C-alpha positions as CSV (number, residue, x, y, z in Angstrom):
1,X,-107.4,174.1,-77.6
2,X,-103.8,174.9,-75.4
3,X,-101.5,177.8,-76.9
4,X,-97.3,177.5,-76.9
5,X,-94.9,180.0,-78.1
6,X,-91.4,178.2,-78.7
7,X,-89.3,180.6,-78.1
8,X,-86.4,179.7,-80.6
9,X,-86.7,179.0,-84.8
10,X,-83.9,176.0,-84.3
11,X,-84.1,172.3,-85.4
12,X,-85.1,172.0,-82.0
13,X,-87.3,174.8,-81.5
14,X,-88.7,173.9,-85.0
15,X,-88.7,170.3,-84.3
16,X,-90.9,170.8,-80.5
17,X,-93.7,173.1,-82.5
18,X,-93.8,170.6,-84.7
19,X,-94.6,167.8,-82.7
20,X,-96.5,169.9,-80.6
21,X,-98.8,171.4,-83.4
22,X,-99.6,167.7,-84.2
23,X,-100.4,167.4,-80.5
24,X,-103.4,169.7,-81.2
25,X,-101.7,173.2,-79.7
26,X,-101.7,176.2,-81.2
27,X,-98.3,177.1,-81.6
28,X,-96.4,180.2,-82.5
29,X,-92.6,180.0,-82.9
30,X,-90.0,183.4,-82.3
31,X,-86.9,183.6,-83.7
32,X,-84.9,186.9,-83.5
33,X,-82.7,185.9,-87.1
34,X,-84.1,186.3,-90.1
35,X,-84.1,183.3,-91.2
36,X,-85.1,179.8,-89.9
37,X,-82.3,177.0,-88.5
38,X,-80.6,178.7,-86.1
39,X,-76.8,177.6,-85.5
40,X,-78.0,175.0,-89.2
41,X,-79.7,178.5,-90.7
42,X,-79.0,179.6,-94.4
43,X,-78.2,182.7,-96.2
44,X,-77.8,183.6,-99.6
45,X,-74.0,183.6,-101.2
46,X,-75.7,185.3,-104.5
47,X,-77.9,183.8,-107.5
48,X,-79.9,182.3,-104.8
49,X,-77.4,180.0,-104.0
50,X,-77.9,179.1,-100.1
51,X,-75.5,177.9,-97.6
52,X,-75.2,177.3,-94.3
53,X,-73.4,179.6,-91.3
54,X,-71.8,176.7,-89.7
55,X,-70.8,173.9,-91.5
56,X,-73.4,171.0,-90.8
57,X,-73.5,167.4,-91.7
58,X,-75.3,163.7,-90.1
59,X,-73.7,160.8,-89.5
60,X,-74.9,157.7,-90.3
61,X,-75.9,156.6,-86.1
62,X,-78.2,160.4,-86.6
63,X,-81.6,158.6,-86.7
64,X,-83.3,161.1,-85.2
65,X,-83.5,163.6,-87.7
66,X,-82.7,160.9,-90.3
67,X,-86.5,159.7,-89.2
68,X,-88.2,163.5,-89.2
69,X,-86.8,163.9,-92.6
70,X,-88.2,160.4,-93.4
71,X,-91.6,161.5,-91.9
72,X,-91.5,165.2,-93.5
73,X,-90.1,164.0,-96.8
74,X,-86.9,165.3,-96.9
75,X,-84.3,163.5,-99.3
76,X,-80.8,162.7,-97.4
77,X,-77.8,162.3,-99.8
78,X,-75.2,160.6,-98.9
79,X,-71.5,161.0,-99.2
80,X,-67.9,160.1,-98.7
81,X,-66.4,162.0,-96.2
82,X,-62.4,162.7,-96.2
83,X,-60.8,163.8,-92.7
84,X,-56.7,164.8,-92.1
85,X,-55.4,165.9,-89.5
86,X,-52.9,168.9,-89.7
87,X,-49.7,168.6,-87.8
88,X,-46.0,169.3,-87.9
89,X,-46.4,171.0,-91.0
90,X,-48.8,168.5,-93.0
91,X,-51.7,167.4,-93.3
92,X,-52.6,163.6,-92.6
93,X,-54.5,161.4,-94.1
94,X,-56.7,160.1,-91.5
95,X,-59.9,158.4,-92.8
96,X,-58.7,154.2,-91.5
97,X,-57.3,152.5,-88.5
98,X,-54.4,152.0,-91.6
99,X,-54.2,156.1,-91.6
100,X,-53.9,155.9,-87.9
101,X,-50.5,153.1,-88.7
102,X,-49.2,156.0,-90.9
103,X,-49.4,159.1,-88.7
104,X,-45.8,160.2,-88.5
105,X,-46.2,162.5,-85.8
106,X,-46.0,159.6,-83.7
107,X,-44.1,157.2,-83.2
108,X,-45.3,153.5,-84.5
109,X,-45.7,152.3,-80.6
110,X,-47.9,155.3,-79.7
111,X,-50.3,154.6,-83.1
112,X,-50.3,151.1,-82.4
113,X,-51.3,152.3,-78.9
114,X,-53.6,155.0,-79.6
115,X,-55.5,152.6,-82.3
116,X,-55.7,149.9,-79.5
117,X,-57.5,152.2,-76.8
118,X,-59.8,153.8,-79.2
119,X,-60.6,150.4,-79.8
120,X,-61.2,149.1,-76.3
121,X,-62.9,152.8,-75.9
122,X,-66.0,151.2,-78.3
123,X,-66.3,147.9,-77.7
124,X,-66.0,147.6,-74.0
125,X,-67.2,150.5,-72.5
126,X,-71.1,151.4,-73.1
127,X,-71.6,153.8,-70.6
128,X,-71.2,157.3,-69.5
129,X,-70.8,156.8,-65.9
130,X,-67.4,155.4,-65.7
131,X,-65.7,158.5,-67.4
132,X,-68.1,160.8,-65.8
133,X,-65.0,162.1,-62.2
134,X,-62.4,162.1,-65.0
135,X,-60.8,164.8,-67.2
136,X,-60.2,163.8,-71.0
137,X,-56.3,164.3,-70.6
138,X,-56.4,161.7,-67.9
139,X,-57.7,158.7,-69.6
140,X,-56.0,159.6,-73.4
141,X,-52.2,159.9,-70.7
142,X,-53.1,156.8,-69.0
143,X,-54.3,154.8,-72.0
144,X,-52.7,156.5,-75.3
145,X,-49.9,157.7,-73.6
146,X,-47.9,161.0,-73.3
147,X,-46.5,161.6,-76.9
148,X,-51.0,161.4,-77.8
149,X,-51.7,164.0,-75.1
150,X,-49.0,166.4,-76.6
151,X,-49.2,165.6,-80.5
152,X,-52.9,165.0,-81.2
153,X,-55.3,165.7,-78.6
154,X,-53.8,168.2,-76.8
155,X,-53.8,170.6,-79.6
156,X,-56.9,169.4,-80.5
157,X,-58.9,170.3,-76.7
158,X,-56.7,173.4,-76.5
159,X,-58.0,174.6,-79.9
160,X,-61.9,174.0,-79.0
161,X,-62.1,174.8,-74.9
162,X,-58.7,177.0,-74.4
163,X,-57.4,177.5,-71.4
164,X,-60.3,175.0,-70.2
165,X,-58.8,172.4,-71.9
166,X,-57.2,170.5,-69.4
167,X,-60.9,171.2,-66.9
168,X,-62.6,169.0,-70.0
169,X,-64.5,165.6,-68.8
170,X,-64.1,162.4,-70.5
171,X,-67.8,162.0,-71.0
172,X,-67.4,164.7,-73.4
173,X,-64.4,163.0,-75.1
174,X,-66.6,159.3,-75.0
175,X,-69.4,161.0,-76.4
176,X,-66.9,161.9,-79.4
177,X,-65.8,158.6,-79.6
178,X,-68.4,155.9,-79.1
179,X,-71.5,157.6,-80.8
180,X,-71.1,159.0,-83.8
181,X,-68.0,157.4,-85.2
182,X,-67.6,153.5,-85.1
183,X,-64.5,152.0,-86.0
184,X,-66.4,148.6,-87.2
185,X,-67.9,147.6,-90.7
186,X,-67.1,149.5,-93.7
187,X,-67.4,152.6,-91.8
188,X,-63.8,152.0,-90.9
189,X,-62.6,152.3,-94.4
190,X,-64.8,154.8,-95.9
191,X,-67.2,156.9,-93.4
192,X,-70.4,158.2,-95.1
193,X,-71.8,161.7,-94.1
194,X,-75.2,162.9,-94.5
195,X,-76.5,166.4,-96.4
196,X,-80.5,167.3,-96.8
197,X,-81.0,167.6,-101.1
198,X,-81.6,171.7,-101.1
199,X,-79.1,172.4,-98.2
200,X,-81.0,172.6,-94.2
201,X,-83.2,175.0,-95.2
202,X,-85.3,172.0,-96.8
203,X,-85.9,170.4,-93.3
204,X,-86.7,173.8,-91.7
205,X,-89.4,175.1,-94.5
206,X,-91.2,171.7,-94.4
207,X,-91.4,171.8,-90.3
208,X,-92.5,175.3,-91.2
209,X,-95.0,174.6,-93.2
210,X,-96.4,171.6,-91.2
211,X,-97.0,174.2,-87.9
212,X,-98.2,176.5,-90.1
213,X,-100.7,174.5,-91.9
214,X,-102.1,173.4,-88.5
215,X,-103.0,177.2,-87.1
216,X,-99.7,178.0,-85.9
217,X,-97.4,180.9,-86.9
218,X,-93.5,181.2,-87.4
219,X,-92.5,184.3,-86.9
220,X,-88.6,185.1,-87.9
221,X,-87.2,188.2,-86.9
222,X,-89.3,188.6,-84.4
223,X,-87.4,188.1,-80.9
224,X,-89.4,187.4,-77.0
225,X,-87.8,190.0,-75.7
226,X,-89.8,188.9,-71.7
227,X,-91.3,186.2,-70.6
228,X,-94.1,186.8,-67.0
229,X,-96.6,185.5,-65.5
230,X,-99.5,186.9,-65.4
231,X,-102.3,184.9,-63.9
232,X,-103.1,181.1,-65.3
233,X,-100.7,182.3,-68.4
234,X,-97.6,183.3,-69.6
235,X,-97.2,186.8,-71.4
236,X,-95.0,187.0,-73.8
237,X,-93.4,190.7,-74.9
238,X,-92.6,190.5,-78.8
239,X,-89.1,192.8,-80.0
240,X,-89.5,194.3,-82.7
241,X,-87.8,194.2,-86.6
242,X,-84.3,194.1,-86.7
243,X,-83.9,193.3,-83.1
244,X,-81.0,190.6,-84.5
245,X,-79.0,193.9,-85.3
246,X,-78.6,195.4,-81.3
247,X,-76.8,191.5,-80.5
248,X,-78.1,188.6,-78.4
249,X,-79.7,190.2,-75.1
250,X,-83.7,190.6,-74.8
251,X,-83.6,193.3,-72.1
252,X,-81.6,195.4,-75.1
253,X,-84.6,194.7,-78.0
254,X,-87.1,197.6,-78.7
255,X,-90.5,196.1,-78.3
256,X,-93.5,195.5,-80.3
257,X,-96.4,194.1,-78.3
258,X,-97.1,191.3,-75.8
259,X,-99.2,188.1,-76.8
260,X,-100.7,185.0,-74.0
261,X,-99.9,182.0,-73.7
262,X,-101.0,178.4,-71.9
263,X,-97.1,177.8,-72.1
264,X,-93.9,179.0,-72.7
265,X,-90.8,176.1,-74.4
266,X,-87.4,178.5,-74.3
267,X,-84.7,176.8,-76.5
268,X,-81.9,179.7,-76.3
269,X,-79.4,179.6,-74.2
270,X,-78.6,179.6,-70.9
271,X,-78.0,183.0,-71.0
272,X,-80.3,184.6,-73.0
273,X,-83.3,182.4,-70.8
274,X,-82.0,184.5,-67.9
275,X,-82.6,187.7,-69.4
276,X,-86.1,186.9,-70.5
277,X,-87.3,186.2,-67.7
278,X,-89.5,189.0,-65.6
279,X,-88.2,189.1,-61.7
280,X,-90.8,187.5,-60.6
281,X,-91.2,184.5,-62.9
282,X,-87.4,184.0,-62.1
283,X,-88.3,184.1,-58.3
284,X,-90.5,181.0,-59.2
285,X,-87.9,178.7,-60.5
286,X,-87.6,175.7,-58.5
287,X,-84.7,176.6,-55.8
288,X,-80.7,176.7,-57.5
289,X,-82.4,177.0,-60.9
290,X,-81.0,180.1,-61.7
291,X,-77.3,179.2,-60.3
292,X,-76.9,176.0,-62.8
293,X,-77.6,178.6,-65.6
294,X,-75.1,180.8,-64.8
295,X,-72.5,177.7,-63.6
296,X,-72.0,176.2,-67.2
297,X,-69.8,178.1,-69.4
298,X,-70.1,178.1,-73.0
299,X,-66.7,179.0,-75.9
300,X,-67.6,181.1,-78.6
301,X,-67.6,179.9,-82.2
302,X,-66.7,182.3,-84.7
303,X,-66.7,180.8,-88.9
304,X,-65.2,182.6,-91.7
305,X,-67.0,181.3,-94.1
306,X,-64.8,181.9,-98.1
307,X,-65.5,181.2,-101.6
308,X,-63.0,180.3,-103.6
309,X,-62.0,180.4,-107.2
310,X,-60.5,176.7,-107.0
311,X,-60.1,173.3,-104.0
312,X,-57.9,174.2,-101.3
313,X,-56.7,170.9,-99.6
314,X,-58.2,167.3,-100.9
315,X,-60.2,166.8,-97.8
316,X,-63.9,167.4,-96.5
317,X,-62.7,168.7,-93.0
318,X,-59.1,168.8,-91.4
319,X,-58.8,168.8,-87.5
320,X,-55.7,171.0,-86.8
321,X,-53.4,169.4,-84.4
322,X,-50.9,172.3,-84.6
323,X,-50.4,174.8,-81.9
324,X,-49.3,177.2,-83.7
325,X,-51.9,177.9,-86.0
326,X,-54.3,180.4,-85.8
327,X,-57.5,178.5,-85.8
328,X,-58.9,175.0,-85.4
329,X,-60.4,172.9,-88.4
330,X,-61.2,173.8,-92.0
331,X,-64.1,172.7,-93.5
332,X,-64.4,172.3,-97.3
333,X,-67.8,172.0,-97.7
334,X,-67.7,171.3,-101.8
335,X,-65.2,168.6,-101.8
336,X,-68.6,166.6,-99.5
337,X,-71.3,167.9,-101.8
338,X,-70.8,168.6,-105.3
339,X,-69.8,171.9,-106.5
340,X,-72.4,171.8,-109.0
341,X,-75.4,171.8,-106.2
342,X,-73.7,175.5,-105.6
343,X,-73.6,176.3,-109.0
344,X,-70.3,175.2,-109.9
345,X,-69.1,177.4,-106.6
346,X,-66.8,176.3,-104.4
347,X,-66.7,177.1,-100.3
348,X,-64.7,176.3,-96.8
349,X,-65.4,177.5,-93.8
350,X,-62.7,178.3,-91.6
351,X,-63.1,177.6,-87.8
352,X,-63.1,178.9,-84.5
353,X,-64.1,178.6,-81.0
354,X,-63.0,181.7,-78.6
355,X,-63.5,182.8,-75.2
356,X,-66.2,185.6,-75.5
357,X,-63.8,188.0,-74.6
358,X,-60.9,187.2,-77.2
359,X,-59.3,189.5,-79.5
360,X,-60.4,187.4,-82.4
361,X,-64.0,188.5,-81.5
362,X,-63.3,192.3,-82.8
363,X,-62.0,191.6,-86.0
364,X,-64.5,192.1,-88.9
365,X,-64.0,189.3,-92.3
366,X,-61.3,191.2,-93.3
367,X,-59.4,191.5,-90.5
368,X,-59.6,188.1,-89.5
369,X,-58.8,186.6,-93.0
370,X,-55.3,188.4,-92.9
371,X,-54.7,187.1,-89.1
372,X,-55.4,183.4,-90.6
373,X,-53.3,184.1,-94.5
374,X,-50.4,182.7,-92.5
375,X,-52.0,179.6,-91.7
376,X,-54.0,179.0,-94.7
377,X,-50.3,179.0,-96.1
378,X,-48.6,176.5,-93.6
379,X,-51.7,174.1,-95.1
380,X,-51.2,175.4,-98.6
381,X,-48.9,177.0,-99.8
382,X,-49.8,177.5,-102.7
383,X,-52.9,179.7,-101.5
384,X,-52.8,183.5,-102.1
385,X,-55.2,185.6,-101.5
386,X,-56.1,186.3,-104.2
387,X,-58.2,182.7,-104.7
388,X,-61.2,184.2,-102.7
389,X,-64.1,185.6,-104.3
390,X,-66.0,186.9,-101.3
391,X,-65.9,186.0,-98.2
392,X,-69.2,186.2,-94.7
393,X,-67.8,186.6,-91.3
394,X,-70.4,184.5,-88.1
395,X,-70.5,184.3,-84.8
396,X,-72.4,182.9,-81.9
397,X,-72.0,183.8,-78.3
398,X,-73.0,180.5,-76.8
399,X,-71.7,177.8,-79.2
400,X,-70.4,175.1,-77.0
401,X,-70.5,174.8,-73.9
402,X,-67.3,173.3,-71.7
403,X,-68.4,170.1,-70.4
404,X,-65.6,169.8,-67.5
405,X,-66.0,167.3,-65.1
406,X,-69.1,167.1,-62.5
407,X,-70.8,168.7,-65.5
408,X,-74.2,166.4,-65.3
409,X,-74.3,167.4,-61.6
410,X,-74.8,171.4,-63.6
411,X,-76.6,170.6,-66.1
412,X,-80.5,172.2,-66.0
413,X,-83.8,170.2,-66.1
414,X,-86.3,171.0,-68.9
415,X,-88.8,171.4,-66.3
416,X,-87.4,174.7,-64.7
417,X,-89.8,174.1,-61.5
418,X,-93.3,176.4,-63.0
419,X,-95.9,174.5,-64.7
420,X,-96.1,175.4,-68.5
421,X,-92.2,176.5,-68.3
422,X,-89.8,174.8,-70.5
423,X,-86.2,175.1,-71.1
424,X,-84.6,172.7,-74.4
425,X,-81.5,173.7,-75.1
426,X,-77.6,172.4,-76.3
427,X,-76.9,172.4,-72.3
428,X,-79.0,169.5,-71.5
429,X,-77.8,167.0,-74.6
430,X,-75.3,164.8,-72.7
431,X,-73.4,162.7,-72.7
432,X,-73.6,163.8,-77.1
433,X,-72.1,166.5,-77.7
434,X,-74.5,169.6,-79.3
435,X,-75.7,168.3,-83.1
436,X,-78.8,168.7,-85.1
437,X,-80.0,164.6,-84.1
438,X,-79.9,165.1,-80.7
439,X,-81.4,168.3,-80.7
440,X,-85.0,166.6,-82.4
441,X,-84.5,164.0,-79.9
442,X,-84.3,166.4,-77.1
443,X,-87.0,168.9,-78.4
444,X,-89.2,165.6,-79.3
445,X,-88.7,164.2,-75.4
446,X,-89.9,168.0,-74.5
447,X,-92.5,168.0,-76.8
448,X,-93.9,165.0,-75.3
449,X,-93.5,166.0,-71.8
450,X,-95.4,169.1,-71.8
451,X,-98.4,167.6,-73.4
452,X,-98.2,165.0,-70.7
453,X,-98.2,167.6,-68.1
454,X,-100.5,169.8,-69.9
455,X,-103.4,166.5,-70.0
456,X,-102.9,166.0,-66.4
457,X,-105.9,167.1,-64.3
């Protein structure tokens, strides 16, 4: 039986491990965090209630993860969504074409032009290639006009990508606007979003059960610290328990033994993968592979989770398109999933993306909440800090790849040039944006490729 180490127990790593175990491999999954799911991991907010560290939901177009859930007996609940744009000091409902026509921050002709541009993009442009050499800014200015850029898309892109906003490829925005949400059918009026019954943890536990039921192991709070080549096999040096407290650099972890494998599939970010490789192994990669790893930049996610004693807004998702605001989004989980699912408690995510050296990275939860207070009060003038019952702060350093023009040419392939060593991560989810559905799709593709390669004479 062939053996494989899967590095990372996010949805991609667990799916790859599950598929390889089904194909007859002996699978060990290593995870730095003391829990399953990666960026979709849950934590206990008290009294046994679980909530994701970062907001997650499913779209009706997410066929890959929906089929996986059905295969594993994980039920998905579908809920009516509600979306708003916060601009010019007010929240504007943004759930249908009619809401766009009512969007007062844009002059009426600009609203019509923006709506027609979106409709034509979805109906006429089924391939990403025409947009790969063009920035989103250029396309928006020419197709939607300056008002749309200055009052909607520019602030949104600056909130997510900072000073790189004007470099973002139209390919990234094309994926957002054509692959996920379609302005047609019933969902043109009411978007439905999915959420697994019992949180995403239900799916992760089923994947773990399937891997372990086939003789594998899923080892949480047990990161990989180094990967080396030893003759015909790979050696994985294992990090000690609680290494997650040190950070994301595997070279800083105290070690606790080694294991040998026939193959290694890493589902970590580019920087972490590069640091995992011993020098001899790194030198064996396809020429130029390391340069591809380092050529892709990331922005960090900073997510403050608040337990509120009341509803904060009427919307599930509020995009903040106001350049004076200190955060980019408000996601009120209990406006999508009933508070009853969380013991009649209410939760609000305050979302941000920053450059790695942004000062917000150094603030604790209390300091960050104080920094955000004026913005929260702008969205809801009645807001008072006494509404917050508890808070939790999570940071992810390599959360959002910066998809600038020419991105496709910088993507590192799954095959590294070393037989049996594969990299599978969010930089390769293109032209789609990162998400659990595309992680499942990519993981299945990678597992099939590894199994096929090992079967060759």
